[in-house]
Every structure is written in C-alpha cells, then in structure tokens.
C-alpha positions in Angstrom: 92.6 87.1 55.1 95.3 84.4 55.1 95.9 85.0 58.8 92.1 84.6 59.5 92.0 81.3 57.5 95.0 79.9 59.3 93.5 80.9 62.7 90.1 79.3 61.8 91.7 76.0 60.7 93.9 76.0 63.8 90.9 76.3 66.1 89.1 73.6 64.1 92.1 71.2 64.5 92.4 72.1 68.2 88.7 71.2 68.9 89.0 68.1 66.8 92.0 67.0 68.8 90.3 67.7 72.1 87.2 65.8 71.0 89.2 62.8 69.9 91.2 62.8 73.2 88.0 63.0 75.2 86.5 60.2 73.1 89.5 58.0 73.7 89.6 58.7 77.4 85.9 57.8 77.8 86.3 54.6 75.8 85.5 51.5 77.9 84.7 53.8 80.9 81.6 54.0 83.1 80.2 55.9 86.1 78.0 54.5 88.8 76.2 55.6 91.9 75.2 53.3 94.8 73.3 53.8 98.1 74.3 51.7 101.1 72.4 51.0 104.3 73.4 48.8 107.2 75.0 48.5 110.6 78.2 49.2 112.4 80.2 46.0 113.3 82.3 46.6 116.4 85.6 44.9 116.9 84.9 45.2 120.6 81.4 44.7 122.0 81.3 47.9 124.1 81.4 50.0 120.8 77.8 48.8 120.4 76.8 51.4 123.0 78.2 54.2 120.8 75.9 53.6 117.8 72.3 54.7 117.8 71.4 54.7 114.1 71.9 52.9 110.8 75.0 53.4 108.7 74.0 55.1 105.5 76.5 55.7 102.6 76.7 57.0 99.0 79.4 55.9 96.6 80.3 57.3 93.2 82.6 55.2 91.0 84.5 55.9 87.8 85.7 52.7 86.2 87.6 51.5 83.1 86.7 48.1 81.6 89.6 45.9 80.4 89.2 44.2 77.0 91.7 41.4 77.0 95.0 43.0 75.9 97.1 40.6 78.0 96.7 37.2 79.7 96.0 38.7 83.1 92.8 40.4 81.8 91.6 37.0 80.5 92.5 35.2 83.7 90.4 37.5 85.8 87.5 37.6 83.3 88.1 41.2 82.0 88.2 43.1 85.3 87.5 46.8 85.9 89.6 49.3 87.8 89.1 52.9 88.8 88.5 55.5 91.5 85.6 56.1 93.9 84.3 58.7 96.2 82.6 57.5 99.4 80.5 59.4 102.0 79.0 57.7 105.0 77.5 58.1 108.4 79.0 55.9 111.2 76.1 55.2 113.4 76.4 58.2 115.8 76.8 61.7 114.3 77.5 63.4 117.6 80.3 61.0 118.8 81.6 59.2 115.7 80.8 61.9 113.1 80.8 61.2 109.4 83.4 60.1 106.9 84.6 60.9 103.4 87.0 58.8 101.4 88.7 58.5 98.0 89.7 55.0 96.9 91.4 53.2 94.1 89.6 49.9 93.4 89.9 46.7 91.4 86.8 44.7 90.3 87.0 41.0 89.5 84.3 38.9 88.0 83.8 35.4 89.4 81.1 34.5 87.0 80.4 36.4 83.8 77.7 35.9 81.2 76.2 38.2 78.6 73.6 39.6 81.0 74.7 38.6 84.6 78.0 39.0 86.5 79.0 38.0 90.1 81.9 40.2 91.2 84.2 41.3 94.0 85.3 44.9 94.2 88.1 45.8 96.6 89.4 49.3 97.2 91.8 51.1 99.5 92.4 54.8 99.9 92.5 57.8 102.3 89.6 58.7 104.5 88.7 61.7 106.6 86.5 61.3 109.7 84.9 64.5 111.2 84.9 63.4 114.8 87.9 61.9 116.6 88.8 61.1 120.2 89.5 64.1 122.4 90.2 63.7 126.1 87.9 66.6 127.0 85.6 67.3 124.1 84.9 63.8 122.7 86.2 61.2 125.2 83.4 58.7 124.4 84.9 58.1 120.9 87.2 55.2 121.8 87.2 54.0 118.2 89.4 56.5 116.3 92.1 58.9 117.5 92.8 60.7 114.2 90.9 62.6 111.5 92.8 61.1 108.6 92.6 57.3 108.3 93.0 54.5 105.8 89.8 53.4 104.3 89.3 49.8 103.1 86.3 48.7 101.1 85.2 45.3 99.8 82.0 44.5 97.9 80.5 41.2 96.8 77.7 41.7 94.4 75.7 40.9 91.2 75.2 43.0 88.2 72.5 42.8 85.4 72.9 44.3 81.9 69.6 46.3 81.5 70.5 47.9 78.1 73.7 48.4 76.1 74.7 51.3 78.4 72.9 50.6 81.7 73.6 48.0 84.4 72.0 47.5 87.8 74.2 46.4 90.7 73.4 45.1 94.2 75.1 43.2 97.0 76.9 43.3 100.3 79.6 45.8 101.3 82.1 46.0 104.1 83.9 49.3 105.0 86.7 49.7 107.5 88.4 52.9 108.8 91.7 52.7 110.8 94.9 54.8 111.2 97.1 51.7 111.4 98.0 52.2 115.0 99.7 55.4 114.3 97.5 57.3 116.7 95.5 56.2 119.8 92.9 55.1 120.2 92.7 52.9 117.1 90.0 50.2 117.6 88.7 50.9 114.1 85.2 51.6 112.7 83.5 49.0 110.5 80.2 49.1 108.6 78.4 46.1 106.9 75.8 47.3 104.5 73.6 46.3 101.6 74.1 48.3 98.4 72.2 48.9 95.2 72.7 51.3 92.3 73.1 51.9 88.6 76.1 52.0 86.3 76.2 53.9 83.0 78.7 53.5 80.1 80.2 56.9 79.2 81.9 55.9 76.0 82.2 53.2 73.4 82.7 49.7 74.8 85.2 47.8 72.7 84.7 44.2 71.7 86.6 41.9 74.1 89.6 40.2 72.6 89.2 36.5 73.6 92.3 34.4 73.2 93.4 31.1 74.8 95.8 31.4 77.8 99.3 29.9 77.4 100.4 27.0 79.6 101.5 28.0 83.1 105.1 27.1 84.1 105.5 26.4 87.8 108.6 27.7 89.5 110.1 28.8 92.8 110.9 32.4 93.8 113.2 33.6 96.7 112.7 37.0 98.4 114.4 39.1 101.0 112.6 42.3 102.2 113.7 45.0 104.6 110.9 47.2 106.0 110.5 50.1 108.4 107.5 51.6 110.2 106.3 53.4 113.4 103.6 52.9 116.0 102.1 54.2 119.2 101.4 52.2 122.4 97.8 51.7 123.6 98.2 54.3 126.4 96.9 57.5 124.7 100.5 58.6 124.3 101.6 60.9 121.5 105.1 59.4 121.3 106.0 57.3 118.2 108.2 54.3 118.4 110.4 53.0 115.5 109.7 49.5 114.1 111.4 47.5 111.4 111.6 43.9 110.1 113.7 41.7 107.9 111.9 38.9 106.0 113.2 36.1 103.9 111.1 33.5 102.1 110.4 31.2 99.2 107.2 30.8 97.3 106.1 28.5 94.5 104.0 29.6 91.5 101.5 26.7 91.8 99.0 28.7 89.6 99.4 31.8 87.5 97.4 33.9 89.9 98.1 32.2 93.2 101.5 31.6 94.8 102.1 29.8 98.1 105.1 30.1 100.3 106.9 29.9 103.7 109.4 32.3 105.3 111.1 33.6 108.4 110.9 37.1 110.1 113.0 39.2 112.4 111.1 42.1 114.0 112.4 45.1 115.9 109.9 47.0 118.1 111.1 50.0 120.1 107.9 50.2 122.1 108.5 46.9 124.0 110.4 48.5 126.8 107.6 51.0 127.5 104.9 48.3 127.4 106.8 46.0 129.8 107.8 48.7 132.3 104.2 49.9 132.4 103.3 46.5 133.8 106.2 46.4 136.2 108.1 43.8 134.2 111.9 43.7 133.8 113.2 44.6 130.4 116.4 43.5 128.7 117.8 44.6 125.3 117.0 41.4 123.4 113.3 41.9 124.2 113.2 44.6 121.5 113.5 41.8 118.9 111.1 39.0 117.9 111.6 36.1 115.5 109.1 33.9 113.8 108.1 31.7 110.9 105.1 32.3 108.5 103.2 30.8 105.7 101.9 33.0 102.8 99.2 33.2 100.2 99.9 35.5 97.3 97.2 36.6 94.8 98.8 38.0 91.7 97.7 40.4 89.0 100.5 41.2 86.6 103.0 43.2 88.7 100.7 43.7 91.7 100.2 41.2 94.5 97.9 41.0 97.5 99.7 38.8 100.1 98.3 37.3 103.4 100.7 35.9 105.9 100.1 33.9 109.1 103.0 33.5 111.5 104.0 32.1 114.9 106.7 33.5 117.2 109.6 31.1 117.7 112.8 31.9 119.6 112.4 35.5 120.6 108.7 35.9 121.5 106.6 39.1 121.7 106.8 40.3 125.3 104.9 43.6 124.5 101.4 42.3 123.6 102.2 38.7 124.7 100.8 37.2 121.5 101.8 33.8 120.1 100.7 34.4 116.5 101.0 37.3 114.1 99.6 38.3 110.7 100.4 40.5 107.8 98.4 42.0 105.0 100.6 43.2 102.1 100.2 45.1 98.9 103.2 44.5 96.7 104.4 46.0 93.4 107.2 44.3 91.3 109.4 47.1 89.9 111.1 44.7 87.6 112.3 41.1 87.5 114.6 41.7 90.5 113.3 44.5 92.8 110.0 45.1 94.6 108.2 47.6 96.9 105.5 46.7 99.5 103.2 48.3 102.0 102.3 46.0 104.9 100.2 46.0 108.0 101.4 43.7 110.8 98.7 42.6 113.3 97.7 40.0 115.8 94.4 38.8 114.4 92.1 41.9 114.6 94.5 43.9 116.8 96.7 46.1 114.5 100.3 46.4 115.4 102.1 48.7 113.0 102.3 49.6 109.2 105.5 49.0 107.2 107.1 50.3 104.0 109.5 47.8 102.5 112.0 47.3 99.7 113.1 43.9 98.6 115.0 41.7 96.1 113.7 38.6 94.3 115.6 35.9 92.5 
C-alpha cells in the first residue's frame, strides 16, 4: 500500500512538473500561418524567360515575444524572435522546382500601439531546392547549381490585434535563395510577394515592463578580423578556390543601436590566376591580392550585429572580376568584451563573390 501511494504521488508530481514546464515554455509565444503570392524578380533579365507562373508560398512561424527585461528590448519596441518553416514555388516547377526552408528570424516594430503595429521581420536559414542545374537533365536552370542553399527572407508589414489572442498580419515579402558562389551557376532566385495571415497566442502574454532607457555614452571601438572562405569561378567548374581576408577598422557608437565606421581590407583570392588566364591575360603572384578601404554601418542588438560595408579597391585592384567597388554583408556575434565571430558575404553589388567565416579582436 505504501509503495502504491508513493508511486501515485510521484506520477502526480511528474505530470505537474511537465505541465508547468510546458506552461512556461509557451508563455509569451505564438504561432502564425501566412500565404504569399507574387512574382519572381530576376537579377538578370533573361531569367524572366524561365518563369511561367506566380510564386506561391506558405509560411509557419513560432515566435517568442520579449517583455522588456533589458534595454535592448525597450529600444526595439519589444521585438519578437523565433523559427519559421517556408515552402514555395519558384515560378516554373519543371525547371526551377520548389523550395523548402527553415529560418531563424527577428521581428522589430517600427510603430507600436495597443491595436496596430508596423514591423520588419528578417530571417536567414537553410533552404532545399528540388531542381538544380544539370548539364544534361536540366541545363535551362541557370539560376541555381546546388540543392542546398542559404535562404534570406525580409518582410515589411502591418498587424492588427483582433482579440486578446488573435492578430491579423499583412504586407510585402522578399525571399532570396543562393549558395553564396560555392557552386555554379549561382545567379540566385528571388521572389517578391504579398502576404496575409493570422497569428495566435499559445500561452499567457506577460505585461510589458516599461522603464526609461539610460543615457547613451558615445565611444570609439577598434577591430581586427581574420577571415577565410572558398569559391568557384563562373565557368561551371567543380574546383574550389581558397579565399581569405584581413580587416582592420574603427567605428564610433553614435547611437546605442547604430555604429558607423571606416576600415581597410586585404583580400587573397586563389581563383584570380584561373580567371585571368581564361581571358588570355598574363598573371603575376601579387594579382592574388587586393587591397581597399571601406565605410560601414552596424546595426546592433545586444551582442548581435548586422553590418553593411561599401568599399573601393585601392592599390592592388581586382583583376579577376575587374570591379572597382566591393560590398560585404556581415552577421556578427560578440563573444565577450574582447573577442568576436562573424559570417560575411563579399560581393560586387548583386554579384556574389565568396562567403567568409571570421574571428576577431575588439578593443
């Protein structure tokens, strides 16, 4: 009898613990579903001839609502973050196929009232495209040369609070698939769509903790970052070429969430020799290197940063693609007060060059 009583109370405590854990997990969380419909936007005009239908998508999001536990949550008007599943057509099922992606996203409110919100939601993750370029079986697909790709999504929209648990969302979405020039071809696939859907609160929504932000102290930061990557040339070659870069710079914290800076870059690109010789040009060893200066805009949320850089080659120019200017898109994480990690994509406007993984020091 004593054993049965202990077993009964143990089971009751276990279910009680599981119920509380589930309740805490669902607190401030929501799930949403959206339908999207629109058009493919080609980076090159001839891709227009590949599309023969609308792009249609379905998105499922799981989100957590912040409640003001730190200054960053107040600064960005109580943002949401979470994971999404994305399924879409690409405008031509026979040639381009369809795509499935899983993303991490961050949602910021520009304007927030009791009923209405205007927001931006940005996500990045891994995508799978069912049809890729094949020299014999699918040679018309000049957009994507790999099944697995990076998926980037951005939405600008408006939400309306229907009831305590239900919201309606609508707006404009942009989706991009690319393999970062790690496989040829890599012209990229882009969709611009209108979206609409509903959002449902799964658990209790805590009252937001509204406190006044402390005064921001402007200061300068110095950084040095060493990065490495790989690329393929645009010749349908399967060979990978090693790339690397060394970057130094200074940025000033003009605002808590926005830092502006300048810097210098040294790039190494092992593919330059192949590119020059394919055009019948004479290669010399220094041509592997390029040098340049850049300006940067850094958008900060706690330890995470989204950085945009625009640079110009000075000194050692780019003799591979023969471009004057270069760009970088960077996602950076501050490990502590001194060290940082970053993932970057170097490009020349809309022409992707190579991805990088970097480690740096800040002082």
